[in-house]
C-alpha positions as CSV (number, residue, x, y, z in Angstrom):
1,M,327.6,318.2,-2.7
2,I,325.4,320.6,-4.5
3,E,327.8,323.4,-4.0
4,E,330.6,321.4,-5.4
5,L,328.5,320.5,-8.5
6,N,327.5,324.2,-8.9
7,N,331.2,325.1,-9.0
8,Q,331.7,322.6,-11.8
9,I,328.7,324.1,-13.7
10,L,330.2,327.6,-13.3
11,K,333.2,326.4,-15.4
12,C,331.2,324.5,-18.0
13,T,332.2,324.9,-21.7
14,R,330.4,321.8,-23.0
15,C,328.4,323.8,-25.6
16,P,328.8,327.3,-27.2
17,L,326.1,328.9,-25.0
18,Y,328.7,329.7,-22.3
19,K,330.2,332.3,-24.7
20,F,327.0,334.3,-24.8
21,K,325.8,334.2,-21.2
22,T,326.3,336.8,-18.5
23,N,326.0,334.3,-15.7
24,Y,325.6,330.6,-15.4
25,V,322.3,329.6,-13.7
26,P,322.9,326.3,-11.9
27,G,319.9,326.2,-9.6
28,D,318.5,327.7,-6.4
29,G,316.8,326.7,-3.2
30,N,317.0,323.9,-0.7
31,P,318.9,320.8,-2.1
32,N,317.5,318.8,0.8
33,S,314.0,319.5,-0.3
34,K,312.1,316.5,-1.7
35,I,310.3,318.6,-4.3
36,L,312.2,319.7,-7.5
37,F,310.9,322.1,-10.1
38,I,312.6,321.9,-13.5
39,G,312.2,324.6,-16.2
40,E,313.6,325.0,-19.7
41,A,316.4,327.6,-19.7
42,P,317.3,330.9,-18.1
43,G,315.8,334.1,-19.5
44,R,317.1,337.7,-19.4
45,E,316.6,338.3,-15.7
46,E,317.9,334.9,-14.8
47,D,321.0,335.5,-16.9
48,K,321.5,338.8,-15.1
49,Q,321.1,337.4,-11.5
50,G,322.4,333.9,-11.9
51,K,319.2,332.5,-10.4
52,P,316.3,330.6,-12.1
53,F,312.8,332.0,-12.4
54,V,313.4,335.5,-11.1
55,G,311.7,337.3,-14.0
56,K,307.9,337.7,-14.7
57,A,307.5,334.0,-15.2
58,G,309.3,333.4,-12.0
59,Q,306.9,335.7,-10.2
60,V,304.0,333.4,-11.3
61,L,305.9,330.3,-10.1
62,T,306.8,331.9,-6.8
63,E,303.2,333.0,-6.2
64,N,301.9,329.5,-6.7
65,I,304.5,328.0,-4.5
66,K,303.6,330.4,-1.7
67,N,299.8,330.8,-2.2
68,I,298.8,327.3,-3.2
69,L,301.6,325.0,-1.8
70,N,301.9,327.3,1.3
71,M,305.7,327.0,1.0
72,D,308.6,329.5,0.5
73,R,310.5,329.1,-2.7
74,K,313.7,328.8,-0.6
75,D,312.2,325.5,0.7
76,V,312.1,323.9,-2.7
77,Y,314.8,323.4,-5.3
78,I,314.4,325.1,-8.7
79,T,316.6,324.5,-11.8
80,N,316.5,324.3,-15.6
81,V,317.5,321.7,-18.2
82,I,319.8,324.4,-19.7
83,K,322.1,326.3,-17.4
84,C,323.0,329.2,-19.7
85,R,320.6,331.6,-21.5
86,P,320.2,330.9,-25.2
87,P,320.7,334.1,-27.2
88,E,317.5,336.2,-27.6
89,N,315.7,333.7,-25.4
90,R,315.4,331.3,-28.3
91,E,314.4,327.7,-27.7
92,P,317.3,325.4,-26.7
93,E,318.7,323.2,-29.5
94,E,318.9,319.5,-29.2
95,E,322.7,319.4,-29.1
96,E,322.7,322.0,-26.3
97,I,320.2,320.0,-24.3
98,K,322.3,316.9,-24.8
99,A,325.5,318.6,-23.8
100,C,324.0,320.4,-20.7
101,S,321.8,317.6,-19.4
102,I,324.8,315.9,-17.6
103,W,324.4,318.6,-14.9
104,L,320.6,317.9,-14.5
105,E,321.4,314.2,-14.2
106,K,323.9,315.0,-11.4
107,Q,321.5,317.3,-9.7
108,L,318.8,314.5,-9.7
109,E,321.3,312.1,-8.2
110,I,322.2,314.5,-5.4
111,I,318.8,315.8,-4.5
112,Q,316.9,312.5,-5.2
113,P,313.5,314.3,-5.0
114,D,310.3,312.5,-4.1
115,I,308.3,314.9,-6.3
116,I,309.4,316.3,-9.7
117,V,307.4,319.1,-11.2
118,T,308.3,319.8,-14.9
119,L,307.5,323.2,-16.2
120,G,306.8,323.2,-19.9
121,H,307.6,321.1,-23.0
122,Y,311.4,320.8,-22.8
123,S,311.8,319.8,-19.2
124,T,308.8,317.4,-19.4
125,K,310.2,315.7,-22.5
126,W,313.7,315.4,-20.9
127,I,312.3,313.9,-17.7
128,F,310.1,311.5,-19.6
129,D,313.1,310.4,-21.7
130,Y,315.2,310.0,-18.5
131,F,312.7,307.8,-16.8
132,K,311.7,306.0,-20.1
133,L,308.1,307.3,-20.1
134,K,306.2,307.9,-23.3
135,F,306.0,311.6,-24.1
136,S,303.2,313.1,-26.2
137,S,302.7,316.8,-25.6
138,I,302.7,319.1,-22.5
139,T,299.0,320.0,-23.1
140,K,298.0,316.3,-23.0
141,L,300.3,315.4,-20.1
142,R,299.8,318.4,-17.8
143,G,298.2,317.8,-14.5
144,K,298.5,314.1,-14.7
145,I,300.4,312.1,-12.1
146,F,303.2,309.6,-13.1
147,R,304.9,307.2,-10.7
148,V,308.4,305.8,-11.3
149,N,310.9,303.9,-9.1
150,K,314.3,305.4,-8.7
151,W,317.0,305.6,-6.0
152,G,315.1,302.8,-4.2
153,K,311.9,304.7,-3.8
154,N,308.8,305.8,-5.6
155,I,309.0,309.1,-7.4
156,T,306.0,311.3,-8.4
157,I,306.3,313.3,-11.6
158,I,303.7,316.0,-12.3
159,P,304.1,317.9,-15.6
160,T,302.6,321.4,-15.9
161,L,302.7,324.4,-18.2
162,H,305.7,326.7,-18.2
163,P,304.7,329.7,-16.1
164,A,305.8,332.0,-19.0
165,S,303.0,330.5,-21.1
166,T,300.4,331.8,-18.7
167,L,301.6,335.4,-19.4
168,Y,300.9,335.0,-23.1
169,H,297.8,332.9,-22.7
170,K,295.9,334.3,-19.7
171,E,293.3,331.6,-19.8
172,W,296.1,329.0,-19.1
173,R,296.7,330.4,-15.7
174,E,293.6,328.4,-14.5
175,Y,295.2,325.2,-15.7
176,F,298.5,326.1,-14.0
177,D,296.7,326.8,-10.8
178,Q,294.8,323.5,-11.0
179,D,298.0,321.6,-11.4
180,F,299.5,323.2,-8.3
181,K,296.4,322.2,-6.4
182,T,297.1,318.6,-7.5
183,I,300.7,319.0,-6.3
184,K,299.3,320.3,-2.9
185,E,297.0,317.2,-2.6
186,I,299.9,314.9,-3.1
187,L,302.0,316.8,-0.6
188,N,299.2,316.6,2.0
189,K,298.7,312.9,1.3
190,D,302.4,312.1,1.6
191,K,302.7,314.3,4.7
192,R,299.8,312.4,6.4
193,E,301.6,309.1,5.5
194,G,304.9,310.4,6.9
195,I,306.6,310.2,3.5
196,L,307.5,313.9,3.3
197,K,308.6,315.0,6.7
198,F,310.3,318.2,5.6
199,I,307.0,320.2,5.2
Protein backbone atom coordinates (compact mmCIF):
# COMPACT_ATOMS: atom_id res chain seq x y z
CA MET A 1 0.00 0.00 0.00
CA ILE A 2 2.82 2.41 0.80
CA GLU A 3 4.37 1.75 -2.62
CA GLU A 4 1.09 2.60 -4.31
CA LEU A 5 0.85 5.80 -2.28
CA ASN A 6 4.45 6.73 -3.12
CA ASN A 7 3.66 6.32 -6.80
CA GLN A 8 0.83 8.81 -6.38
CA ILE A 9 3.16 11.25 -4.61
CA LEU A 10 5.62 10.99 -7.51
CA LYS A 11 2.93 12.47 -9.78
CA CYS A 12 1.78 15.22 -7.41
CA THR A 13 1.11 18.72 -8.77
CA ARG A 14 -0.99 19.97 -5.85
CA CYS A 15 1.30 22.96 -5.22
CA PRO A 16 3.95 24.80 -7.29
CA LEU A 17 6.88 23.19 -5.45
CA TYR A 18 6.90 20.26 -7.87
CA LYS A 19 8.16 22.64 -10.57
CA PHE A 20 11.37 23.41 -8.67
CA LYS A 21 12.29 20.00 -7.26
CA THR A 22 14.78 17.48 -8.64
CA ASN A 23 13.11 14.51 -6.95
CA TYR A 24 10.01 13.94 -4.89
CA VAL A 25 10.84 12.70 -1.39
CA PRO A 26 7.90 10.52 -0.24
CA GLY A 27 9.49 8.68 2.67
CA ASP A 28 11.92 5.91 3.50
CA GLY A 29 12.21 2.91 5.76
CA ASN A 30 9.96 0.15 7.04
CA PRO A 31 6.24 0.94 6.59
CA ASN A 32 5.46 -1.90 9.01
CA SER A 33 7.45 -0.17 11.75
CA LYS A 34 5.47 1.18 14.65
CA ILE A 35 7.71 4.22 15.07
CA LEU A 36 7.40 7.12 12.63
CA PHE A 37 9.71 10.15 12.38
CA ILE A 38 8.30 13.26 10.72
CA GLY A 39 10.42 16.20 9.63
CA GLU A 40 9.71 19.46 7.88
CA ALA A 41 10.76 19.32 4.22
CA PRO A 42 13.55 17.90 2.04
CA GLY A 43 16.85 19.77 1.79
CA ARG A 44 19.44 19.81 -0.97
CA GLU A 45 20.78 16.27 -0.47
CA GLU A 46 17.30 14.87 0.02
CA ASP A 47 16.19 16.53 -3.21
CA LYS A 48 19.16 14.97 -5.04
CA GLN A 49 18.64 11.45 -3.68
CA GLY A 50 14.87 11.34 -3.28
CA LYS A 51 15.22 10.17 0.34
CA PRO A 52 14.53 12.03 3.60
CA PHE A 53 17.27 12.98 6.05
CA VAL A 54 20.36 11.97 4.09
CA GLY A 55 22.29 15.25 4.50
CA LYS A 56 24.16 16.51 7.57
CA ALA A 57 20.98 16.74 9.65
CA GLY A 58 20.13 13.23 8.53
CA GLN A 59 23.46 12.00 9.85
CA VAL A 60 22.56 13.36 13.29
CA LEU A 61 19.18 11.61 13.16
CA THR A 62 20.68 8.34 11.93
CA GLU A 63 23.35 8.43 14.67
CA ASN A 64 20.71 8.73 17.39
CA ILE A 65 18.52 6.03 15.92
CA LYS A 66 21.52 3.71 15.89
CA ASN A 67 23.41 4.73 19.03
CA ILE A 68 20.56 5.57 21.40
CA LEU A 69 17.61 3.55 20.12
CA ASN A 70 19.87 0.67 19.05
CA MET A 71 17.96 0.40 15.80
CA ASP A 72 18.81 0.67 12.13
CA ARG A 73 17.13 3.50 10.27
CA LYS A 74 15.76 0.97 7.77
CA ASP A 75 13.73 -0.45 10.68
CA VAL A 76 11.81 2.81 11.23
CA TYR A 77 9.87 4.98 8.81
CA ILE A 78 10.97 8.54 8.09
CA THR A 79 9.07 11.18 6.16
CA ASN A 80 8.37 14.92 6.00
CA VAL A 81 5.31 17.13 6.02
CA ILE A 82 6.38 18.50 2.62
CA LYS A 83 7.44 16.04 -0.10
CA CYS A 84 9.29 18.51 -2.38
CA ARG A 85 12.20 20.77 -1.49
CA PRO A 86 11.25 24.46 -1.12
CA PRO A 87 13.59 26.66 -3.20
CA GLU A 88 16.80 27.64 -1.40
CA ASN A 89 15.68 25.54 1.59
CA ARG A 90 13.25 28.25 2.64
CA GLU A 91 10.57 27.45 5.18
CA PRO A 92 7.41 25.84 3.77
CA GLU A 93 4.46 28.17 3.30
CA GLU A 94 1.06 27.55 4.84
CA GLU A 95 -0.61 26.88 1.49
CA GLU A 96 2.10 24.38 0.56
CA ILE A 97 1.65 22.54 3.84
CA LYS A 98 -2.11 22.51 3.35
CA ALA A 99 -1.79 21.15 -0.20
CA CYS A 100 0.84 18.52 0.61
CA SER A 101 -0.46 17.27 3.95
CA ILE A 102 -2.96 14.95 2.26
CA TRP A 103 0.00 12.63 1.64
CA LEU A 104 1.10 12.62 5.28
CA GLU A 105 -2.46 11.89 6.33
CA LYS A 106 -2.53 8.90 4.01
CA GLN A 107 0.87 7.73 5.28
CA LEU A 108 -0.42 7.86 8.84
CA GLU A 109 -3.51 5.84 7.90
CA ILE A 110 -1.37 3.15 6.24
CA ILE A 111 1.44 2.93 8.82
CA GLN A 112 -0.71 3.55 11.91
CA PRO A 113 2.36 4.02 14.13
CA ASP A 114 2.35 3.44 17.86
CA ILE A 115 4.98 6.15 18.36
CA ILE A 116 5.27 9.40 16.39
CA VAL A 117 8.42 11.49 16.79
CA THR A 118 8.06 15.00 15.38
CA LEU A 119 11.26 16.74 14.37
CA GLY A 120 11.02 20.49 14.75
CA HIS A 121 8.37 23.21 14.66
CA TYR A 122 6.47 22.44 11.45
CA SER A 123 5.93 18.73 11.92
CA THR A 124 5.04 19.18 15.59
CA LYS A 125 2.47 21.88 14.81
CA TRP A 126 0.98 19.78 12.03
CA ILE A 127 0.67 16.66 14.19
CA PHE A 128 -0.77 18.66 17.08
CA ASP A 129 -3.38 20.15 14.75
CA TYR A 130 -4.13 16.71 13.30
CA PHE A 131 -4.72 15.19 16.73
CA LYS A 132 -6.37 18.38 18.07
CA LEU A 133 -3.70 19.04 20.70
CA LYS A 134 -2.72 22.51 21.87
CA PHE A 135 0.50 23.69 20.22
CA SER A 136 2.72 26.30 21.88
CA SER A 137 6.35 26.10 20.71
CA ILE A 138 8.79 23.31 20.01
CA THR A 139 11.15 24.50 22.74
CA LYS A 140 8.34 24.18 25.30
CA LEU A 141 6.96 20.89 24.00
CA ARG A 142 10.17 18.99 23.21
CA GLY A 143 10.84 15.91 25.27
CA LYS A 144 7.30 15.74 26.63
CA ILE A 145 5.09 12.72 26.10
CA PHE A 146 1.58 13.03 24.68
CA ARG A 147 -0.95 10.21 24.40
CA VAL A 148 -3.85 10.18 21.97
CA ASN A 149 -6.26 7.53 20.77
CA LYS A 150 -6.43 6.77 17.06
CA TRP A 151 -7.02 3.70 14.90
CA GLY A 152 -8.46 1.98 17.96
CA LYS A 153 -5.28 2.18 20.01
CA ASN A 154 -3.16 4.53 22.11
CA ILE A 155 -0.59 6.57 20.21
CA THR A 156 2.46 8.19 21.82
CA ILE A 157 3.68 11.51 20.41
CA ILE A 158 7.13 12.81 21.33
CA PRO A 159 8.17 16.18 19.88
CA THR A 160 11.86 16.95 19.63
CA LEU A 161 14.11 19.46 17.92
CA HIS A 162 14.86 19.28 14.24
CA PRO A 163 18.31 17.66 13.94
CA ALA A 164 19.45 20.54 11.70
CA SER A 165 19.03 22.91 14.66
CA THR A 166 21.67 20.96 16.60
CA LEU A 167 24.18 21.79 13.86
CA TYR A 168 23.61 25.53 14.31
CA HIS A 169 23.19 25.43 18.08
CA LYS A 170 25.70 22.89 19.34
CA GLU A 171 24.36 23.13 22.88
CA TRP A 172 21.00 21.82 21.67
CA ARG A 173 22.47 18.43 20.81
CA GLU A 174 22.24 17.50 24.48
CA TYR A 175 18.48 18.19 24.44
CA PHE A 176 18.09 16.17 21.24
CA ASP A 177 19.96 13.25 22.81
CA GLN A 178 17.87 13.50 25.98
CA ASP A 179 14.68 13.26 23.96
CA PHE A 180 15.95 10.13 22.23
CA LYS A 181 16.66 8.60 25.62
CA THR A 182 13.02 9.29 26.48
CA ILE A 183 11.99 7.54 23.27
CA LYS A 184 14.20 4.60 24.22
CA GLU A 185 12.58 4.35 27.65
CA ILE A 186 9.14 4.18 26.04
CA LEU A 187 10.32 1.57 23.55
CA ASN A 188 11.74 -0.54 26.36
CA LYS A 189 8.57 -0.19 28.43
CA ASP A 190 6.30 -1.08 25.52
CA LYS A 191 8.53 -3.99 24.59
CA ARG A 192 8.31 -5.38 28.13
CA GLU A 193 4.53 -5.07 27.98
CA GLY A 194 4.41 -6.79 24.61
CA ILE A 195 3.03 -3.75 22.83
CA LEU A 196 5.90 -3.31 20.38
CA LYS A 197 6.86 -6.75 19.15
CA PHE A 198 8.83 -5.56 16.13
CA ILE A 199 11.93 -4.57 18.14
